[in-house]
C-alpha positions in Angstrom: -22.1 11.2 -2.6 -23.5 9.1 0.2 -25.3 12.1 1.8 -24.4 14.3 4.7 -22.3 12.6 7.4 -21.7 13.6 10.9 -18.1 13.2 12.1 -17.7 13.0 15.9 -14.3 14.1 17.1 -13.0 14.4 20.6 -14.7 17.6 21.4 -17.0 18.6 18.5 -19.3 17.4 15.7 -19.6 18.8 12.2 -21.0 17.8 8.8 -18.5 16.3 6.5 -19.5 16.0 2.8 -18.0 12.8 1.4 -16.6 14.1 -1.8 -14.9 17.0 -0.1 -13.1 14.6 2.3 -12.0 12.3 -0.5 -10.7 15.2 -2.6 -8.6 16.7 0.3 -4.9 16.0 0.5 -3.4 13.3 2.7 -2.6 14.6 6.2 -1.4 11.6 8.1 0.2 8.1 7.6 -2.6 5.6 8.1 -6.4 5.6 8.5 -8.0 2.4 9.9 -11.7 2.3 9.0 -14.0 0.1 11.2 -17.7 -0.3 10.2 -20.0 -0.8 13.1 -23.7 -1.5 13.6 -25.0 -1.7 17.2 -21.5 -2.5 18.5 -21.6 -0.7 21.8 -20.6 -3.8 23.8 -17.7 -5.0 21.6 -16.3 -1.7 20.2 -14.6 -0.4 23.4 -12.5 -3.5 23.5 -11.6 -3.2 19.8 -10.7 0.5 20.1 -8.5 -0.1 23.2 -6.7 -3.0 21.5 -6.0 -0.8 18.4 -4.9 2.1 20.6 -2.5 -0.2 22.5 -1.0 -1.5 19.3 -0.6 1.9 17.7 1.1 3.2 20.8 4.1 0.9 20.0 4.1 1.9 16.3 5.7 5.2 15.4 3.3 6.4 12.8 0.7 9.2 12.6 -2.6 7.3 12.5 -6.3 7.9 12.7 -9.1 5.4 13.5 -12.4 6.1 11.9 -15.5 4.3 13.0 -18.5 4.2 10.6 -21.7 4.0 12.6 -24.0 2.3 10.2 -27.4 3.5 11.5 -26.9 2.1 15.0 -29.8 2.4 17.5 -27.5 2.1 20.5 -24.5 4.2 21.7 -22.0 3.0 19.1 -21.6 6.4 17.6 -20.5 8.0 20.9 -17.7 5.5 21.8 -14.8 6.6 19.6 -14.8 10.1 21.0 -13.6 8.7 24.4 -10.2 7.6 23.0 -8.8 11.0 22.0 -8.4 13.2 18.9 -7.1 10.4 16.7 -10.4 8.5 17.0 -13.5 9.7 15.3 -16.9 8.6 14.0 -19.0 9.1 10.9 -22.6 8.5 11.6 -24.9 7.3 8.9 -28.6 8.0 9.5 -29.8 4.5 8.4 -28.3 1.1 8.2 -27.3 0.6 4.6 -25.1 -2.4 4.8 -21.4 -3.2 5.5 -20.4 -2.4 1.9 -21.8 1.1 2.1 -20.3 1.7 5.5 -16.8 0.7 4.4 -17.1 2.6 1.1 -18.1 5.7 3.1 -15.1 5.4 5.4 -12.6 4.6 2.7 -13.6 7.7 0.6 -13.7 10.0 3.7 -10.3 8.9 5.0 -7.2 11.1 4.4 -4.3 8.8 5.3 -1.6 8.1 2.8 -2.6 4.4 3.4 -6.2 3.5 4.1 -7.3 0.2 5.6 -10.4 -1.4 6.9 -11.1 -4.3 9.3 -14.1 -5.6 11.3 -15.6 -4.2 14.4 -14.6 -7.3 16.5 -10.9 -7.0 15.4 -10.7 -10.6 14.2 -7.1 -10.5 13.1 -3.8 -9.8 14.8 -2.7 -6.3 13.7 0.8 -7.6 12.7 -0.7 -8.1 9.2 -1.9 -4.5 9.2 1.7 -3.3 9.8 3.1 -5.7 7.2 0.6 -4.5 4.6 1.3 -0.8 5.4 5.1 -1.4 4.9 4.4 -3.0 1.5 2.5 0.0 0.3 4.7 2.8 1.6 7.8 1.1 0.2 6.2 1.2 -3.2 6.0 -2.5 -3.7 2.2 -2.5 -4.3 -0.9 -0.4 -4.3 -3.2 -2.8 -2.5 -2.8 -5.5 0.1 -5.3 -8.2 0.8 -5.3 -10.2 4.0 -5.6 -13.9 3.3 -6.7 -16.7 5.6 -5.8 -19.4 3.1 -2.0 -18.9 2.8 0.3 -21.5 4.3 1.6 -18.9 6.9 -1.9 -18.0 8.0 -3.0 -19.1 11.5 -6.4 -19.8 13.0 -6.3 -19.4 16.8 -10.1 -19.2 17.0 -12.6 -22.0 16.3 -15.2 -21.5 13.7 -18.7 -22.9 13.5 -19.0 -25.9 11.0 -21.8 -24.2 9.1 -19.7 -21.0 8.8 -16.8 -23.0 7.6 -18.9 -24.7 5.0 -20.4 -21.5 3.8 -16.9 -20.0 3.5 -15.7 -22.9 1.4 -18.7 -22.7 -1.0 -18.5 -18.9 -1.4 -14.7 -19.0 -1.9 -15.0 -21.6 -4.7 -17.7 -19.5 -6.4 -15.6 -16.4 -6.1 -12.6 -18.2 -7.5 -14.8 -19.2 -10.5 -16.5 -15.9 -11.1 -14.2 -13.2 -9.7 -10.6 -14.0 -9.3 -8.2 -17.0 -9.5 -5.4 -15.0 -7.9 -7.2 -13.7 -4.8 -8.7 -16.9 -3.5 -10.0 -15.4 -0.2 -12.0 -12.4 -1.2 -13.9 -12.1 2.1 -11.0 -11.7 4.5 -11.8 -8.6 6.6 -8.5 -6.9 6.3 -7.5 -4.9 3.3 -5.2 -1.9 2.7 -4.9 0.6 -0.1 -2.8 3.6 -1.0 -5.0 6.6 -0.9 -5.1 6.9 -4.6 -6.0 3.2 -5.0 -8.7 3.6 -2.4 -10.4 6.3 -4.4 -9.9 4.5 -7.6 -11.6 1.4 -6.3 -14.3 2.7 -3.8 -15.5 5.5 -6.0 -16.6 2.8 -8.5 -17.9 0.3 -5.9 -21.7 -0.2 -5.8 -22.3 -3.3 -3.6 -23.8 -2.4 -0.2 -23.9 -5.8 1.3 -21.4 -8.4 2.6 -20.2 -9.4 -0.9 -18.6 -5.9 -1.4 -15.2 -7.5 -0.7 -15.5 -9.5 -4.0 -16.3 -6.3 -5.9 -13.3 -4.6 -4.4 -11.1 -7.5 -5.6 -12.6 -7.4 -9.1 -12.1 -3.6 -9.4 -8.5 -3.9 -8.2 -7.7 -6.4 -10.9 -9.7 -4.5 -13.6 -7.9 -1.3 -12.8 -4.6 -3.2 -13.0 -3.5 -2.0 -9.5 -0.5 -3.8 -8.1 -1.6 -6.0 -5.2 -0.1 -8.5 -2.8 -1.6 -11.0 -0.3 -0.4 -11.3 3.3 -1.1 -14.0 5.8 -3.3 -13.2 8.8 -3.8 -14.7 12.2 -7.4 -15.2 13.1 -7.7 -14.4 16.9 -11.4 -14.4 17.2 -14.5 -15.2 15.2 -17.3 -14.6 17.7 -18.2 -11.1 16.6 -19.3 -11.6 13.0 -22.8 -10.2 12.2 -23.0 -12.3 9.0 -26.0 -14.6 9.1 -25.9 -17.6 6.7 -29.7 -17.8 6.8 -30.3 -14.1 6.0 -27.3 -13.2 4.0 -26.3 -16.2 1.9 -28.8 -15.7 -1.0 -28.2 -11.9 -1.3 -24.4 -12.5 -1.3 -24.8 -15.0 -4.1 -27.0 -12.6 -6.1 -24.4 -9.8 -5.6 -21.6 -12.2 -6.7 -23.4 -12.7 -10.0 -23.9 -9.0 -10.3 -20.2 -8.4 -9.8 -19.4 -11.1 -12.4 -21.7 -9.5 -14.9 -20.2 -6.0 -14.2 -16.7 -7.5 -14.7 -17.7 -8.7 -18.2 -18.3 -5.2 -19.4 -15.5 -3.6 -21.3 -15.9 -0.2 -19.6 -15.4 0.6 -15.9 -17.8 3.0 -14.2 -16.6 6.6 -14.1 -15.3 7.5 -10.6 -17.6 9.8 -8.6 -14.8 11.6 -6.8 -12.2 13.9 -8.5 -8.5 13.3 -8.0 -6.8 16.2 -6.3 -3.7 17.5 -8.1 -1.8 17.3 -4.8 -1.5 13.5 -5.2 0.4 13.8 -8.4 2.7 16.4 -6.8 3.3 14.0 -3.9 4.0 11.1 -6.2 6.5 13.2 -8.2 8.2 14.3 -5.0 8.5 10.7 -3.7 10.0 9.6 -7.0 12.6 12.4 -6.9 13.4 11.5 -3.3 14.0 7.8 -4.3 16.3 8.9 -7.1 18.3 11.1 -4.8 18.6 8.3 -2.2 19.8 5.9 -4.9 
């Protein structure tokens, strides 16, 4: 368990133990998790864009901000957008990987997704991934910037482009030959798959995406890749100078972990209600056929 977390809803705050949230049954369609550290300037735009998009999509959603030890007012922003928006506040900054892991295990949507605080991708890919999972065609969807249908409407710094190419080639060599863009900041999971993966994840830094891909493949979860449209790249908190070496070290750690024959035991129990829901869904599909 990541410790005691404070969830800020529209009108109240209360402590929310991580394992209790992860073991509770699904109670809505989609949870979108957004990790944020000192994002009081950009986050309002992101939340408004998400609210506007969801207003035209007939699903029961929640948006969960993970305030990763911010020293500004990041943790108080989501409450302004209504009961569907909430925040989990972490007392100290522990890294993007830890923040995402916290949110993915605390979420209670039937589908659980995460993206970045600057909302870099058009949300059409989110809807496409959601449809793939709820239709039973896969358990996990990875956004991909390297598919032929992907679009880049925002310019990227040359140094950032070079770093992406180098990391992508190393990840292809060490982690996965199928998921060739491990670091794309849009990923979706069925609730069961989210717990399967993130209860075993250990990487706290920016390389956590590669670990998520590795675990997805080792657990033999069904996955698909969807093209994304990059609409902005100005909000990334990734620093090549500060984060490149730790990311490479973590990549080697992930590779070494993947070579082990046994997967880590999940830290969160699976609620029986998921099995009941799965059986009910199977029966419904048979009756419909």
